[in-house]
C-alpha positions as CSV (number, residue, x, y, z in Angstrom):
1,M,-79.7,-19.5,151.0
2,V,-80.7,-23.1,150.2
3,L,-83.7,-24.5,148.5
4,H,-86.3,-26.5,150.4
5,G,-89.5,-28.1,149.2
6,V,-88.8,-28.1,145.4
7,S,-91.5,-30.8,144.9
8,D,-94.1,-28.4,146.2
9,F,-92.9,-25.8,143.7
10,D,-93.0,-28.3,140.8
11,A,-96.5,-29.5,141.7
12,A,-97.9,-26.0,141.9
13,C,-96.5,-25.1,138.4
14,A,-97.7,-28.4,136.9
15,Q,-101.3,-27.5,137.8
16,A,-101.3,-23.9,136.6
17,G,-103.4,-24.2,133.5
18,A,-103.5,-24.5,129.7
19,L,-100.3,-22.7,129.1
20,R,-97.3,-24.8,129.9
21,V,-95.8,-23.7,133.2
22,E,-92.3,-25.1,134.0
23,P,-90.2,-24.7,137.1
24,L,-86.5,-24.7,136.3
25,C,-83.4,-24.6,138.3
26,L,-82.1,-21.1,137.7
27,A,-78.5,-22.3,137.1
28,D,-79.7,-24.7,134.5
29,A,-81.9,-22.1,132.9
30,L,-79.1,-19.7,132.7
31,G,-76.9,-22.3,131.0
32,S,-79.5,-23.0,128.3
33,T,-78.8,-21.1,125.1
34,A,-82.4,-21.5,123.9
35,L,-83.9,-20.2,127.1
36,A,-81.3,-17.4,127.3
37,R,-82.3,-16.2,123.8
38,A,-86.0,-16.4,124.8
39,W,-85.3,-14.5,128.0
40,D,-83.4,-11.8,126.1
41,R,-86.4,-11.4,123.8
42,L,-88.8,-11.0,126.7
43,E,-86.6,-8.3,128.2
44,A,-88.0,-5.9,125.7
45,R,-91.0,-5.8,128.1
46,A,-88.9,-5.1,131.2
47,D,-89.3,-2.0,133.3
48,W,-86.3,-2.5,135.6
49,P,-82.6,-3.6,135.0
50,T,-83.2,-6.1,137.9
51,Q,-85.5,-8.0,135.5
52,T,-82.6,-8.8,133.1
53,R,-80.9,-12.2,132.7
54,L,-77.6,-10.6,133.5
55,F,-78.8,-9.5,136.9
56,A,-80.3,-12.9,137.7
57,A,-77.1,-14.6,136.6
58,T,-75.0,-12.4,138.9
59,L,-77.2,-13.2,141.9
60,N,-77.3,-16.9,141.2
61,D,-73.6,-17.1,141.0
62,L,-73.3,-15.7,144.5
63,I,-76.0,-18.0,146.0
64,A,-75.4,-21.7,146.8
65,A,-76.0,-24.1,143.9
66,G,-79.6,-25.2,143.6
67,A,-80.8,-22.3,145.8
68,S,-83.1,-20.7,143.3
69,R,-85.9,-21.6,140.9
70,I,-87.5,-19.8,138.0
71,M,-91.1,-20.0,137.0
72,T,-91.4,-20.0,133.3
73,V,-94.6,-20.0,131.2
74,W,-94.5,-21.2,127.6
75,A,-96.9,-21.0,124.7
76,G,-95.6,-23.7,122.4
77,G,-91.9,-22.9,122.0
78,D,-92.3,-19.3,123.0
79,L,-91.3,-18.1,126.5
80,V,-94.2,-15.7,127.6
81,A,-93.6,-15.1,131.3
82,L,-91.0,-15.7,133.9
83,L,-90.2,-14.9,137.6
84,P,-87.0,-16.0,139.3
85,L,-87.6,-16.9,143.0
86,C,-85.6,-18.1,145.9
87,R,-86.1,-18.7,149.6
88,Y,-84.2,-19.7,152.7
89,K,-84.3,-23.2,154.1
90,G,-87.0,-23.8,156.6
91,Y,-90.6,-24.9,156.9
92,L,-91.8,-21.3,157.3
93,A,-89.6,-19.6,154.8
94,R,-91.2,-17.5,152.1
95,W,-90.5,-17.3,148.4
96,R,-88.9,-14.0,147.4
97,M,-87.8,-12.4,144.1
98,I,-84.2,-13.1,143.6
99,G,-82.0,-10.1,144.4
100,A,-84.7,-8.1,146.2
101,R,-83.1,-8.4,149.7
102,E,-79.5,-8.4,148.4
103,T,-79.8,-5.0,146.5
104,Y,-82.9,-3.4,147.9
105,E,-84.0,-2.5,144.4
106,P,-87.4,-2.9,142.8
107,G,-88.2,-5.6,140.2
108,D,-91.1,-7.5,138.7
109,M,-92.2,-10.5,136.7
110,L,-91.7,-10.5,132.9
111,C,-94.6,-11.4,130.7
112,N,-96.1,-10.6,127.3
113,G,-99.8,-10.3,128.3
114,T,-102.7,-11.1,130.6
115,A,-102.9,-14.8,129.8
116,A,-99.3,-15.4,130.6
117,A,-99.6,-13.4,133.9
118,D,-102.7,-15.4,134.8
119,A,-100.8,-18.7,134.2
120,L,-97.9,-17.7,136.4
121,A,-100.2,-16.3,139.1
122,K,-102.1,-19.6,139.2
123,A,-98.9,-21.4,139.9
124,I,-98.0,-19.0,142.7
125,A,-101.4,-19.4,144.2
126,R,-100.9,-23.1,144.5
127,L,-97.6,-22.8,146.4
128,P,-98.0,-24.0,150.0
129,H,-95.4,-21.4,151.1
130,P,-96.2,-17.6,151.2
131,L,-94.7,-15.2,148.7
132,L,-93.2,-11.8,149.5
133,L,-92.3,-9.3,146.7
134,D,-90.9,-6.3,148.5
135,R,-91.1,-3.7,145.7
136,I,-92.7,-4.2,142.3
137,S,-94.3,-1.8,139.8
138,A,-97.7,-0.5,141.0
139,G,-99.0,-1.2,137.5
140,S,-97.6,-4.8,137.4
141,P,-100.0,-7.3,135.6
142,L,-99.0,-9.7,138.3
143,I,-101.2,-7.8,140.9
144,P,-104.6,-8.3,139.2
145,A,-103.6,-11.8,138.1
146,L,-102.8,-12.8,141.6
147,A,-106.0,-11.2,142.9
148,R,-107.9,-13.6,140.5
149,A,-105.8,-16.6,141.2
150,V,-105.6,-16.4,145.0
151,R,-109.4,-16.2,145.5
152,R,-110.5,-19.1,147.7
153,R,-106.9,-20.3,148.0
154,G,-105.5,-17.7,150.3
155,R,-105.1,-14.0,151.0
156,L,-103.4,-11.3,148.9
157,V,-102.2,-8.2,150.6
158,V,-100.9,-5.3,148.5
159,R,-99.4,-2.3,150.4
160,P,-97.7,0.9,149.2
161,A,-93.9,0.6,149.0
162,M,-91.3,3.3,148.5
163,A,-91.4,4.8,145.0
164,C,-88.4,5.5,142.7
165,P,-87.9,9.1,141.6
166,H,-86.9,9.9,138.0
167,I,-86.4,12.8,135.6
168,A,-87.7,12.7,132.0
169,L,-84.8,14.2,130.0
170,D,-85.1,16.6,127.1
171,E,-82.9,19.1,125.4
172,G,-83.3,21.5,128.3
173,W,-81.5,19.2,130.7
174,R,-78.3,19.5,128.6
175,D,-77.8,22.6,130.7
176,P,-79.2,21.3,133.9
177,E,-78.8,24.4,136.0
178,S,-81.2,26.3,133.6
179,C,-84.0,23.9,134.7
180,F,-84.0,25.2,138.3
181,N,-85.2,28.4,139.8
182,A,-83.0,31.4,140.6
183,G,-82.6,30.3,144.2
184,R,-81.4,26.8,143.3
185,R,-79.0,28.2,140.7
186,S,-77.6,30.5,143.3
187,D,-77.1,27.5,145.6
188,F,-75.2,25.6,142.9
189,R,-72.9,28.6,142.2
190,R,-72.2,29.0,145.9
191,A,-71.4,25.4,146.4
192,R,-69.1,25.5,143.3
193,R,-67.2,28.5,144.6
194,K,-66.7,26.7,148.0
195,A,-65.4,23.6,146.2
196,E,-63.1,25.6,144.0
197,G,-61.8,27.3,147.1
198,C,-60.5,23.9,148.2
199,G,-58.6,23.3,145.0
200,H,-59.0,22.4,141.3
201,L,-62.5,21.1,140.7
202,Q,-63.1,18.3,138.2
203,C,-66.2,16.2,137.3
204,E,-65.8,13.1,135.1
205,T,-67.9,10.2,133.9
206,L,-66.0,7.0,133.0
207,A,-66.8,3.8,131.2
208,P,-64.8,1.1,133.0
209,D,-63.4,-1.9,131.2
210,A,-61.8,-5.1,132.3
211,G,-58.5,-3.4,132.8
212,N,-59.6,-0.6,135.2
213,F,-62.9,-1.8,136.6
214,D,-61.6,-3.0,140.0
215,A,-59.5,0.1,140.6
216,L,-62.4,2.4,139.8
217,F,-65.0,0.3,141.7
218,D,-62.7,0.3,144.8
219,E,-62.2,4.0,144.6
220,A,-65.9,4.6,144.5
221,V,-66.6,2.3,147.4
222,A,-63.9,4.1,149.4
223,V,-65.6,7.4,148.8
224,E,-69.0,6.1,149.8
225,A,-67.4,4.8,153.1
226,L,-66.4,8.4,154.0
227,G,-70.0,9.5,154.3
228,W,-73.1,8.9,156.4
229,K,-73.8,5.5,154.9
230,S,-71.0,3.9,157.0
231,E,-72.6,5.0,160.2
232,A,-76.0,3.8,159.0
233,G,-74.5,0.5,158.0
234,T,-75.6,0.8,154.4
235,A,-72.3,1.5,152.7
236,I,-71.0,-1.2,150.4
237,A,-67.8,-1.4,152.4
238,T,-69.7,-2.4,155.6
239,D,-71.3,-5.5,154.0
240,P,-69.0,-8.0,152.3
241,R,-71.9,-9.9,150.8
242,Q,-73.4,-6.8,149.2
243,A,-69.9,-5.7,148.1
244,A,-69.4,-9.1,146.3
245,I,-72.8,-8.8,144.6
246,F,-72.3,-5.3,143.3
247,R,-68.7,-6.0,142.2
248,A,-69.9,-9.0,140.2
249,F,-72.9,-7.2,138.7
250,F,-71.1,-4.0,137.8
251,R,-68.2,-6.0,136.4
252,A,-70.6,-7.9,134.1
253,V,-72.2,-4.6,133.1
254,A,-68.8,-3.1,132.4
255,Q,-67.9,-5.9,130.1
256,R,-70.9,-4.9,128.0
257,G,-69.7,-1.3,128.0
258,D,-72.8,-0.1,130.0
259,L,-71.4,0.8,133.4
260,R,-70.7,4.5,134.2
261,I,-68.7,5.6,137.3
262,S,-68.6,9.3,137.9
263,F,-66.4,11.2,140.3
264,L,-66.1,14.8,141.5
265,R,-62.5,15.5,142.3
266,I,-60.6,18.3,144.1
267,D,-56.9,18.3,143.2
268,G,-57.3,14.8,141.9
269,R,-58.9,13.4,145.1
270,A,-62.3,11.9,144.6
271,I,-64.8,13.4,147.1
272,A,-68.1,12.3,145.5
273,M,-69.0,9.3,143.3
274,Q,-71.9,7.7,141.4
275,M,-72.2,4.2,140.0
276,A,-74.8,3.8,137.3
277,V,-76.0,1.4,134.6
278,L,-77.0,2.4,131.1
279,W,-80.0,0.2,130.1
280,N,-83.0,0.6,127.9
281,G,-82.0,4.1,126.9
282,R,-81.9,5.3,130.6
283,Y,-79.4,6.2,133.2
284,W,-80.0,4.0,136.3
285,L,-78.3,5.4,139.4
286,F,-77.5,2.5,141.7
287,K,-75.0,4.0,144.2
288,I,-74.0,7.4,145.3
289,G,-71.8,8.7,148.1
290,H,-69.5,11.6,149.1
291,D,-66.9,12.5,151.7
292,A,-68.6,14.1,154.7
293,A,-65.6,16.3,155.3
294,F,-66.7,18.3,152.3
295,N,-70.4,18.7,153.2
296,A,-70.1,22.5,153.1
297,C,-69.6,22.5,149.3
298,S,-72.4,20.0,148.5
299,P,-70.2,17.6,146.5
300,G,-73.0,15.1,146.0
301,G,-75.2,17.8,144.5
302,L,-72.5,19.1,142.2
303,L,-71.8,15.6,140.9
304,M,-75.6,15.0,140.5
305,L,-75.8,18.1,138.4
306,H,-73.0,16.9,136.2
307,A,-74.4,13.4,135.8
308,I,-77.9,14.6,134.8
309,G,-76.3,16.9,132.2
310,W,-74.1,14.1,131.0
311,A,-77.1,11.8,130.6
312,A,-79.1,14.4,128.7
313,Q,-76.1,15.1,126.4
314,A,-75.9,11.3,125.8
315,R,-79.5,11.5,124.6
316,L,-80.8,9.2,127.2
317,H,-84.6,9.2,127.8
318,S,-84.5,9.6,131.6
319,F,-82.4,9.8,134.8
320,E,-83.6,7.0,137.1
321,F,-82.7,7.5,140.8
322,L,-83.6,3.9,141.9
323,G,-83.3,3.5,145.6
324,V,-86.3,5.3,147.3
325,A,-88.0,8.6,147.0
326,E,-86.1,10.2,149.9
327,P,-87.1,13.7,150.9
328,W,-83.9,15.4,149.6
329,I,-84.5,13.9,146.1
330,C,-88.1,15.1,146.0
331,K,-87.2,18.5,147.4
332,L,-84.1,19.2,145.3
333,W,-84.3,17.2,142.1
334,T,-87.7,15.9,141.0
335,Q,-91.2,15.0,142.3
336,A,-91.9,12.6,139.4
337,Q,-91.7,9.0,140.5
338,H,-92.5,5.4,139.6
339,D,-95.0,4.1,142.2
340,C,-94.2,0.7,143.7
341,V,-96.1,-1.7,146.0
342,Q,-95.3,-4.6,148.3
343,L,-97.1,-7.8,147.5
344,R,-97.7,-10.7,150.0
345,T,-99.6,-14.0,149.5
346,Y,-100.9,-16.1,152.4
347,P,-102.0,-19.5,151.2
348,Y,-104.6,-21.3,153.3
349,T,-101.9,-23.6,154.8
350,L,-100.2,-23.7,158.2
351,R,-97.3,-21.8,156.7
352,G,-99.6,-19.1,155.3
353,A,-101.4,-18.8,158.7
354,V,-98.2,-18.4,160.6
355,A,-96.9,-15.8,158.1
356,F,-100.1,-13.8,158.3
357,A,-100.1,-13.8,162.1
358,A,-96.4,-12.7,162.2
359,D,-97.0,-9.9,159.7
360,G,-100.2,-8.8,161.5
361,A,-98.3,-8.5,164.8
362,A,-95.5,-6.6,163.1
363,W,-98.0,-4.1,161.5
364,S,-99.7,-3.7,164.9
365,R,-96.5,-2.8,166.6
366,Q,-95.6,-0.4,163.8
367,R,-99.0,1.4,164.2
368,L,-98.6,1.6,167.9
369,R,-95.1,3.1,167.6
370,Q,-96.5,5.7,165.2
371,R,-99.3,6.7,167.6
372,L,-96.9,7.0,170.5
373,W,-94.5,9.1,168.4
374,R,-97.4,11.5,167.4
375,R,-98.1,12.1,171.1
């Protein structure tokens, strides 16, 4: 990914309004002690771990130098809003939130109020290139701010995106089986008996450090590769770029002591895994997987039960599934979710018109396929 048209970006930010809006090279921003401290303070308003400076630093290190920019909004010497963006080289390329396509996780801008959101939105509205934010919080202040800023300058399209399930943890979840009905408890006991019939069953949640991180990460990736994700092409092992990103991000989190890797083992062999981040008092589940050869004993479900109980015993506020609200999560674990939306801007420029036409054609094809499928 390489940067193109930085002058357009700079000009848009320079016209944003009374608050001082500055575009910065993300690499330079991450190297600034003053901005790093200001970013860390603003993280108190973050909803997702993908909004953290640590996440942005990891992604920037794995993208070509100069490939990303960060919109920052200042009130005097205080940082009041920011949004890291990047885009591919090319006349028609769109601005995107850094990390969205690399990890497929939701994110959002960071800001401390309506005025800051408005200033950042005005800068976005003046960009000649369209913007695509794949998944942001449905209640993001950026949405109404862009609706105000884009008026007479372009189009704003907001569509539903996949939500993120979660469980609000309380004392009852310390014994997670007790939170389910009799049928589900029976299912858990049956699965456990089948697993124990294969050998000694053990669940563990580990906090990797610099000495054992790579070995534990590699073991978890190997378990994931034995399941359905390999055939679907979404396993970490099938994508070297994604593997490098998650290895770097999880290693940085482990250095802070906030990474948790869980395994379900039979006779010492790992047959299910989870990789999660502890952040903001919550358990953020980034990666799961299990060996398909053991499907009959539901190893992923047994490990999930262990992990939820572990998070509750650690007095965390919630268990965040990340990913998407897949049917098996909503059916088996929780129907509570964080709603997300996809946000697209189409400036009244040639680039915006081409993007709008391309997206319109794609949506029409999608609707046609859905109608044919219903028949």
